[in-house]
N, C-alpha and C positions, 0 to 999 in steps of 0.2 A: 747728123750730129757733127758739130764743129771739129771734134777730135778726129773723126774719120776723114774729113776733108784734109786735115793737116797730115795725117798718116799717108793718105793716097798721094799727096804731093811729094812727100818724102820718098815713097816707093818709085814714083815716076822719075824723080831726080837721080836716084841711085841705080836705076836699071842700066845694064843687065845684072848688076850685083843685087843680091837680096838685101833689102832694107830691113832694119829691125828697130824696135822701140818698145815703149811701155805706155799703158794707159794708167794715169795716176790721178787719184782723187785729191784735189787741192781746194781747200775752202768750200767743200761740198759740191764741186763740179769736176767732171772728168776732163782731163787735159791729155794731149798727146805729148810724150816725152821722147824725142828722137835719140837714138843711141848709135854708137859706132859698131859696125860689124867687123870683128877682128879676124874673121876667117880669111885665110889666104885664097882659097878657092871659093870666093864669096858668091859665085854664080850658082853654087850647088847647095850651100847651107850657110848658117850664120852662127857666130859666136858673139853673144851680146857682151859688150865691154862691162866688166864688173865695176869699174869706177863710175860709169854712167848709171848703173843699177843702184849703187850706193847713194849717188847724188839724188836720184829720184826718191829713194826711201827717206832721205832727209827732208825732201820738199813736201811729201805727202804720203798717201797710202797707195801702194801698187795694187791696181785692180786687175790688170790683164797684161799679157805679152802679145806683141804684134810683130809680124814679119810678112814679107811679100814673096810671091812666087812669080818672078818675072816671065818665065817661059813655060810654066805648067799651070793647070787649073787651080783655082783657089780651094783646094781640098787638102786635108791633112795627110801627109805622107806617113809611112810607118814610123820614121824617125821623129816626126812631129808628135805623133801620139805618145811615143815613149817619153820624149822630153816634156810634154805637157803633164804627164803623170808625175814626173820628177819635180816639176815646178809647183804643182798643186795650185795652179792658176788657170783661168780660162785663156785660150789663145784665139787671136783674130788673124786671119790670113786674107790678103787681097792680091788679085792679079792686076798690075798697074795698066795693062793693055786693055783688058775688057772692063775693068772697074768692078768685077764681081768679088763678093766677100763671102767668108764663112766664119763661123765661131765653133770652136771645139773645146769641150770641158773635160777635166779628168773624170774617167769613168771606170777605172780599174783595169785598163788595157795592159796586157802582157804579150810581148812579141814572142813568136815561136822561136825555138832555138835553131831550127833548120830553115834555110831559105830567106833569112832576113838580109836586107841591103846594107852595105857598108857605108856608114857615115861617121866621120871622125868625132870622137868624144861622145857619141850617142849610141851607135851600134858598130863598135869596132871589136878587135880581138879581146881586149880586156873586159869590155861590156859582156861579151858572150861567156867568157870564163866566170865572171861574177854571177851571171844569171844561172849558169849551170849549178854552181855551188849553192845558190839560194834555193833553187827548185829541188835539187836532188838531196842535199844535205842540210838545208835550212841554215846555212852559214851566210851572214851578211858581211861581205868583204868591203874594205874601204874603196871608194871610187876616187882614185887619185886624179888631181887636176892635170890636164895635158897642156903642152904648149899649143899656141894657136895654129902653128904650121905642122901638119903631119910629116912633111918632108924633114923638118928639123928633128922630129922624134926618131925617124928612121935611122938617122946617123948619130943621134945622141939619145939612145933609149934609157928609160928609167927603171926597168924591171930589176936589174941587179942591185940597184940602190934601195929598192922598196920592198923586195919580197919578204925579208925578215920582219919588217914592221907590219906586214900584212898577215903574219902568222904562219909563214912557210919556212921549212928547213930544207937544206940541200941533201938529196938522197941519190945524187948522181953515182952510178956504178952499182946500185942495189937493184934487186928485182922490181920491175915496174908494177904498180898496183893501180886499180881503177881509182880515178880521182886525182892521180898525180898530174902536176902541171909541167908542161914542157916549155922551156925558153929556147927559141930558135933564132937563127940569123937568116933573114930573108932579104936579098937584094942589097945588103950592106954588112959590114963586119960585126957590128954589135948585136947583142941579143934583143931584137926589136919586135919579136912576135911571140905570143903565148897561146897555148892550146891545152886541152884537158884530155887525159887518156880515158877511154871508155871500156877498155878490155877487148880481148879477142883481136888484137892488132889493129884496132880502130881508134881514132881520136877525133875530137870536135874542135873546129877552129874557124876563124873568119879572116880571110886574106883581103887586103885592100883591092877594091875594084871587082870583087866577086861576092856571091851570096855565101852566107855561113853554111858549112857543110860538114858531113861526117866522112872522113877519108881513111884509107889504109895507112897505118904508121909503118913506113919503110922507105927505102930509096932516098930520094932527095930530102924529105922532111926528117927522117931519122939521122941522115948524115949531117944535117945542119942544126941538130939539137945540141945545145951547149950545156944546159943544166936540166936536171929533173928535180922537181920540188914536191914536197908533200906537206899538207897542212898539219900543223902541230897537234890538232885534235885527233889525227889518225895515226900518230906515231906512238909506238909502244914505249 
């Protein structure tokens, strides 16, 4: 297919960064639409430029999403599977070294809460908290847009600006309940990390560079908790 040839050339040219693009149907034919990868750590994941996406929508009908795996096999990662579900489109992946391809389609995949890998904007601390509320309480919380650079967020977090609009109220100083959300300061002064309390002095969270985990709430994490939040649906 001609579009695959164009996509492969893009992947080779961008290596070792991940290349990304779209397969767009224009006048009845599939065309490859190269897009910019806005991710700072673009060797690990991609953030497709929304302006490029909008331009492709104006030009035709978006058929699929494409990206490359420059240093790993052309198979969907857990983050790819999650993002594919969110996009509701087929995904094509290529390894530019071997030239091998795969296609992955939305199939209802749901990542486990424990042991998932950290990927900014796809499987990070806010994603985990949102997934817990969805699975345990049936609450669909807003998935706020993140800046392209996770390092920027670390020093300029959004949680304090967004928690009220997401349906949470501050209950800091009150007795902690199951389902309360903690806002913590990790590796920087601002409240840049969120977690959910599970009861019995345990909480669920996802720290950058680690797998999501269930840990004891005390010591370092308790000391660095700046706010305790409760969803308004659970307030008396």
